C-alpha positions as CSV (number, residue, x, y, z in Angstrom):
1,M,-49.1,-26.8,-39.5
2,E,-51.3,-25.0,-38.2
3,P,-54.3,-22.5,-38.6
4,V,-52.9,-18.6,-39.8
5,P,-55.1,-16.0,-38.9
6,S,-55.8,-14.7,-42.9
7,L,-55.7,-10.4,-41.3
8,N,-52.5,-9.4,-41.6
9,S,-50.3,-8.3,-38.0
10,N,-46.9,-8.6,-35.9
11,E,-48.3,-12.4,-36.1
12,S,-49.0,-13.6,-39.6
13,K,-48.7,-12.0,-43.2
14,R,-51.8,-13.2,-45.6
15,L,-49.9,-13.0,-49.4
16,S,-51.9,-11.9,-52.8
17,C,-53.5,-15.4,-53.7
18,T,-55.0,-15.2,-49.9
19,H,-52.8,-17.9,-48.2
20,A,-51.9,-16.9,-44.5
21,F,-47.9,-17.4,-42.6
22,H,-46.8,-16.8,-39.4
23,T,-44.6,-14.0,-40.5
24,H,-41.3,-15.3,-39.2
25,C,-41.8,-18.5,-41.6
26,I,-42.8,-16.1,-44.4
27,M,-39.8,-13.7,-44.2
28,T,-37.8,-17.2,-43.9
29,W,-39.3,-17.7,-47.1
30,Y,-38.7,-15.4,-49.3
31,E,-35.1,-15.5,-48.6
32,T,-34.8,-17.5,-51.1
33,N,-37.7,-17.4,-52.7
34,D,-40.8,-14.8,-54.5
35,E,-43.6,-17.3,-54.8
36,C,-46.3,-18.0,-52.5
37,P,-45.0,-21.4,-50.8
38,I,-48.1,-23.4,-51.8
39,C,-50.0,-22.0,-55.0
40,R,-46.5,-20.8,-56.4
41,T,-47.9,-17.1,-57.2
42,E,-45.7,-14.4,-57.9
43,Q,-45.9,-12.0,-55.1
44,D,-44.6,-9.3,-57.6
45,T,-46.8,-6.4,-55.7
46,D,-45.6,-7.1,-51.9
47,P,-43.5,-4.7,-50.3
48,I,-40.8,-7.5,-49.3
49,I,-40.4,-8.8,-52.8
50,I,-39.9,-5.3,-54.0
51,F,-38.0,-4.5,-51.3
52,K,-36.0,-7.5,-51.4
53,R,-35.6,-7.4,-55.1
54,H,-34.2,-3.5,-55.1
55,V,-31.5,-4.4,-52.6
56,E,-30.2,-7.7,-55.2
57,G,-30.1,-5.2,-58.3
58,A,-27.8,-3.1,-56.5
59,L,-25.9,-5.5,-55.2
60,R,-25.5,-7.0,-58.2
61,L,-24.1,-3.6,-59.7
62,K,-21.8,-3.3,-56.8
63,Y,-20.3,-7.3,-57.7
64,R,-20.1,-6.0,-61.5
65,D,-18.0,-2.9,-60.7
66,A,-15.7,-4.8,-58.0
67,I,-15.0,-7.1,-60.6
68,R,-14.7,-4.8,-63.0
69,S,-11.6,-2.9,-61.1
70,L,-10.5,-6.2,-60.6
71,E,-10.1,-6.9,-64.2
72,N,-8.5,-3.5,-64.8
73,Q,-5.8,-4.4,-61.6
74,L,-4.8,-7.6,-63.3
75,R,-4.4,-6.2,-66.9
76,A,-2.3,-3.1,-65.4
77,R,-0.3,-6.0,-63.4
78,N,0.7,-6.9,-67.1
């Protein structure tokens, strides 16, 4: 761990809970988590998390549609 400027910039990002991280580090964390790595406060208002949830929702719908299509194809064969 090393000091990170608490202002948002290309190199650092301050979360709603005021914890700050290197941008690359928090982006890697956000790949699998939606909360602060230190205090675990949900980052519901963070534009990155909002976008991530939108993409995840869209992927879930596509996956659901693909599964239904596969089920219909299997039924048609029987």
